Residue frames as a rotation matrix with the C-alpha (Angstrom) as fourth column:
MET 1
-0.900 0.062 0.431 -51.26
-0.434 -0.070 -0.898 116.95
-0.025 -0.996 0.090 171.71
CYS 2
-0.397 0.791 -0.465 -54.23
0.113 0.545 0.831 114.93
0.911 0.277 -0.306 172.79
PHE 3
-0.813 0.219 0.539 -56.82
-0.579 -0.210 -0.788 115.23
-0.059 -0.953 0.298 175.50
GLN 4
-0.833 0.521 -0.186 -59.64
0.493 0.852 0.177 112.99
0.251 0.056 -0.966 176.59
TRP 5
-0.202 0.953 -0.226 -63.33
0.978 0.185 -0.092 113.97
-0.046 -0.240 -0.970 176.47
SER 6
0.706 0.663 -0.249 -63.35
0.675 -0.736 -0.045 117.70
-0.214 -0.136 -0.967 177.10
PRO 7
-0.162 -0.748 0.644 -61.49
0.786 -0.492 -0.375 120.47
0.597 0.445 0.667 175.34
VAL 8
0.643 0.455 0.617 -63.18
-0.008 -0.801 0.599 122.82
0.766 -0.390 -0.511 177.80
ALA 9
0.956 -0.258 -0.139 -60.96
0.189 0.180 0.965 121.48
-0.224 -0.949 0.221 180.57
PHE 10
0.108 -0.977 0.183 -57.77
0.825 0.191 0.532 121.94
-0.555 0.093 0.827 178.54
CYS 11
0.862 0.295 0.413 -57.49
0.477 -0.747 -0.463 125.61
0.172 0.596 -0.785 177.64
SER 12
0.382 -0.790 -0.480 -53.86
0.430 -0.307 0.849 126.26
-0.818 -0.531 0.222 178.51
TYR 13
0.453 -0.299 -0.840 -51.73
-0.618 -0.784 -0.054 128.56
-0.642 0.544 -0.540 176.41
SER 14
-0.617 -0.779 0.108 -49.65
-0.478 0.480 0.736 125.69
-0.625 0.402 -0.669 175.03
PHE 15
-0.304 0.594 0.745 -52.78
0.658 0.696 -0.287 124.03
-0.689 0.403 -0.602 173.62
LYS 16
0.641 0.656 -0.398 -54.00
0.223 -0.656 -0.721 127.28
-0.734 0.374 -0.567 172.07
ILE 17
0.409 -0.547 -0.730 -50.75
-0.779 -0.626 0.032 127.94
-0.475 0.555 -0.682 170.21
SER 18
-0.094 -0.446 0.890 -50.04
0.073 0.889 0.453 124.39
-0.993 0.107 -0.051 169.10
PHE 19
-0.104 -0.030 -0.994 -49.08
-0.915 -0.389 0.107 124.46
-0.390 0.921 0.013 165.42
LYS 20
-0.951 -0.285 -0.118 -49.15
-0.308 0.895 0.322 120.67
0.014 0.343 -0.939 165.16
GLY 21
-0.196 0.957 -0.213 -52.79
-0.454 0.104 0.885 120.43
0.869 0.270 0.415 166.11
VAL 22
-0.689 0.121 0.714 -54.83
-0.685 0.214 -0.697 119.03
-0.237 -0.969 -0.064 168.95
GLN 23
-0.527 0.549 -0.649 -56.80
-0.083 0.727 0.682 115.81
0.846 0.413 -0.338 169.06
GLY 24
-0.599 0.409 0.689 -59.78
-0.791 -0.165 -0.590 115.50
-0.127 -0.898 0.422 171.37
ASN 25
-0.908 0.237 -0.346 -61.68
0.147 0.953 0.266 112.36
0.393 0.191 -0.900 172.15
PHE 26
-0.262 0.912 0.316 -65.45
-0.873 -0.363 0.325 112.72
0.411 -0.191 0.891 172.34
PHE 27
-0.656 0.013 0.755 -66.79
-0.545 0.684 -0.485 110.20
-0.522 -0.730 -0.441 174.87
ASN 28
-0.801 0.283 -0.527 -68.20
-0.379 0.443 0.813 107.40
0.464 0.851 -0.248 172.75
GLY 29
-0.808 0.527 -0.262 -70.59
0.571 0.591 -0.570 106.28
-0.146 -0.610 -0.779 175.50
LEU 30
-0.534 0.619 -0.576 -72.73
-0.294 -0.775 -0.559 109.27
-0.792 -0.129 0.596 174.57
ILE 31
-0.800 0.248 -0.547 -73.75
-0.513 0.192 0.837 107.42
0.312 0.950 -0.026 171.40
TYR 32
-0.732 0.547 -0.407 -76.09
0.617 0.785 -0.055 105.44
0.289 -0.291 -0.912 173.66
ALA 33
-0.646 0.487 -0.589 -77.92
0.196 -0.640 -0.743 108.65
-0.738 -0.595 0.318 174.65
ASP 34
0.403 0.813 0.420 -80.86
0.740 -0.019 -0.672 110.12
-0.538 0.582 -0.610 172.78
TYR 35
0.115 -0.371 0.921 -80.28
0.913 -0.326 -0.246 112.46
0.392 0.869 0.301 169.85
SER 36
0.769 0.225 0.598 -80.95
0.075 -0.961 0.265 115.66
0.635 -0.159 -0.756 171.80
ASP 37
0.864 -0.502 0.027 -78.39
-0.050 -0.031 0.998 114.75
-0.501 -0.864 -0.052 174.48
ILE 38
0.195 -0.808 0.556 -75.82
0.893 0.381 0.240 113.75
-0.406 0.449 0.796 171.87
GLU 39
0.295 -0.029 0.955 -76.35
0.708 -0.664 -0.240 117.01
0.641 0.747 -0.176 170.00
SER 40
0.955 0.105 0.276 -76.12
-0.100 -0.765 0.637 119.11
0.278 -0.636 -0.720 173.16
GLU 41
0.643 -0.761 0.089 -72.88
0.169 0.255 0.952 117.49
-0.747 -0.597 0.293 174.33
LEU 42
0.118 -0.586 0.801 -71.42
0.972 0.234 0.028 117.52
-0.205 0.775 0.597 170.84
ASN 43
0.619 0.168 0.767 -72.21
0.440 -0.883 -0.161 121.23
0.651 0.437 -0.621 170.36
GLU 44
0.949 -0.295 0.109 -70.51
-0.251 -0.503 0.827 122.10
-0.189 -0.812 -0.552 173.65
PHE 45
0.396 -0.828 0.398 -67.52
0.481 0.556 0.678 119.95
-0.782 -0.077 0.618 172.72
LEU 46
0.156 -0.319 0.935 -67.16
0.982 -0.055 -0.182 121.42
0.110 0.946 0.305 169.23
LYS 47
0.860 0.182 0.476 -67.59
0.164 -0.983 0.079 125.03
0.483 0.011 -0.876 170.33
ALA 48
0.815 -0.580 0.013 -64.70
-0.140 -0.174 0.975 124.55
-0.563 -0.796 -0.223 172.75
THR 49
0.232 -0.766 0.600 -62.44
0.784 0.512 0.351 123.44
-0.576 0.389 0.719 169.89
LYS 50
0.834 0.169 0.526 -62.71
0.498 -0.643 -0.582 126.78
0.240 0.747 -0.620 168.05
LYS 51
0.872 -0.488 -0.046 -59.84
-0.379 -0.730 0.568 128.21
-0.311 -0.478 -0.822 170.11
PHE 52
0.175 -0.839 0.516 -57.30
0.170 0.542 0.823 125.79
-0.970 -0.056 0.237 168.62
ASN 53
-0.269 -0.376 -0.886 -55.40
-0.763 -0.478 0.435 126.38
-0.587 0.794 -0.159 165.37
LYS 54
-0.394 0.130 -0.910 -55.93
-0.645 0.666 0.375 122.81
0.655 0.734 -0.179 164.20
TYR 55
-0.266 0.393 0.880 -58.23
-0.841 0.352 -0.412 120.21
-0.472 -0.849 0.237 165.68
ILE 56
-0.690 0.045 -0.722 -58.78
-0.387 0.821 0.421 116.48
0.611 0.570 -0.549 165.10
PHE 57
0.134 0.822 0.553 -62.07
-0.991 0.105 0.084 114.97
0.011 -0.560 0.829 166.26
ASN 58
-0.730 -0.350 -0.587 -61.93
-0.335 0.932 -0.139 111.42
0.596 0.095 -0.797 167.58
LEU 59
0.467 0.880 0.088 -64.57
-0.618 0.254 0.744 109.11
0.633 -0.402 0.662 169.03
SER 60
0.309 -0.488 0.816 -62.63
-0.928 0.034 0.372 108.05
-0.209 -0.872 -0.442 172.15
HIS 61
-0.434 -0.522 0.734 -62.41
-0.433 0.836 0.338 104.24
-0.790 -0.171 -0.588 172.00
GLY 62
-0.979 -0.034 -0.199 -64.01
-0.199 0.316 0.928 103.85
0.031 0.948 -0.316 168.60
ILE 63
-0.151 0.968 -0.199 -67.31
-0.933 -0.073 0.352 102.39
0.326 0.239 0.915 167.54
PHE 64
-0.651 0.014 0.759 -68.89
-0.452 0.796 -0.402 99.51
-0.610 -0.605 -0.512 169.41
PRO 65
-0.973 0.228 0.040 -70.78
0.179 0.630 0.755 96.76
0.147 0.742 -0.654 167.55
ASP 66
-0.295 0.933 -0.206 -74.07
0.950 0.263 -0.169 97.63
-0.104 -0.246 -0.964 169.26
PHE 67
-0.680 0.046 -0.731 -74.05
0.023 -0.996 -0.084 101.33
-0.733 -0.074 0.677 168.33
GLU 68
0.479 0.835 0.272 -76.99
0.503 -0.006 -0.865 102.49
-0.720 0.551 -0.422 166.26
VAL 69
-0.321 -0.648 0.691 -75.51
0.932 -0.084 0.353 103.29
-0.171 0.757 0.631 162.86
GLU 70
0.349 0.543 0.764 -77.83
0.682 -0.706 0.191 106.28
0.643 0.454 -0.616 162.46
LYS 71
0.955 -0.036 -0.294 -76.48
0.212 -0.610 0.763 107.87
-0.207 -0.792 -0.575 165.64
VAL 72
0.011 -0.999 0.036 -72.90
0.614 0.035 0.788 107.46
-0.789 0.014 0.614 164.45
LYS 73
-0.248 -0.011 0.969 -73.87
0.925 -0.299 0.234 109.06
0.287 0.954 0.084 161.12
PHE 74
0.783 0.609 0.126 -75.56
0.514 -0.748 0.419 111.85
0.350 -0.264 -0.899 163.08
VAL 75
0.613 -0.641 -0.462 -72.32
0.283 -0.367 0.886 112.62
-0.738 -0.674 -0.044 164.94
ILE 76
-0.342 -0.780 0.523 -70.25
0.790 0.062 0.610 112.50
-0.508 0.622 0.595 161.75
GLU 77
0.081 0.462 0.883 -72.64
0.858 -0.483 0.174 114.84
0.507 0.744 -0.436 159.95
LYS 78
0.942 0.275 -0.193 -72.62
0.336 -0.750 0.570 117.32
0.012 -0.602 -0.799 162.86
VAL 79
0.253 -0.931 -0.263 -68.81
0.393 -0.149 0.907 117.33
-0.884 -0.333 0.328 163.02
HIS 80
-0.423 -0.397 0.814 -68.51
0.894 -0.034 0.447 117.83
-0.150 0.917 0.370 159.25
ALA 81
0.463 0.673 0.576 -71.08
0.712 -0.670 0.210 120.64
0.528 0.313 -0.790 159.28
PHE 82
0.875 -0.199 -0.441 -69.25
0.246 -0.602 0.760 122.34
-0.417 -0.773 -0.478 162.13
SER 83
-0.090 -0.988 0.124 -65.91
0.592 0.047 0.804 121.97
-0.801 0.146 0.581 160.37
ARG 84
-0.229 0.062 0.971 -67.26
0.946 -0.222 0.238 123.44
0.231 0.973 -0.008 157.13
SER 85
0.785 0.613 0.092 -68.64
0.565 -0.769 0.297 126.45
0.253 -0.181 -0.950 159.00
PHE 86
0.728 -0.584 -0.359 -65.08
-0.075 -0.588 0.805 127.44
-0.682 -0.560 -0.472 159.99
ALA 87
0.163 -0.683 0.712 -63.25
0.853 0.460 0.247 126.54
-0.496 0.567 0.657 156.78
């Protein structure tokens, strides 16, 4: 199953019991925001994924050529740290 942007909006029973996993697309436009806004939105997004048995993080429509590489690394590091905290 897949949903766009917000796992908070998709909390139905069928999503919670999915054994195949759920993919959510974090809005890639947030990469243009400052670090504190990215972190705030990302934390909310990731906390909402804890209710799923399996979860795949995706950056909605990918990486744009004008993204700051350091901000993309920042998101990746935050997602990995979050994932390790629940392993």
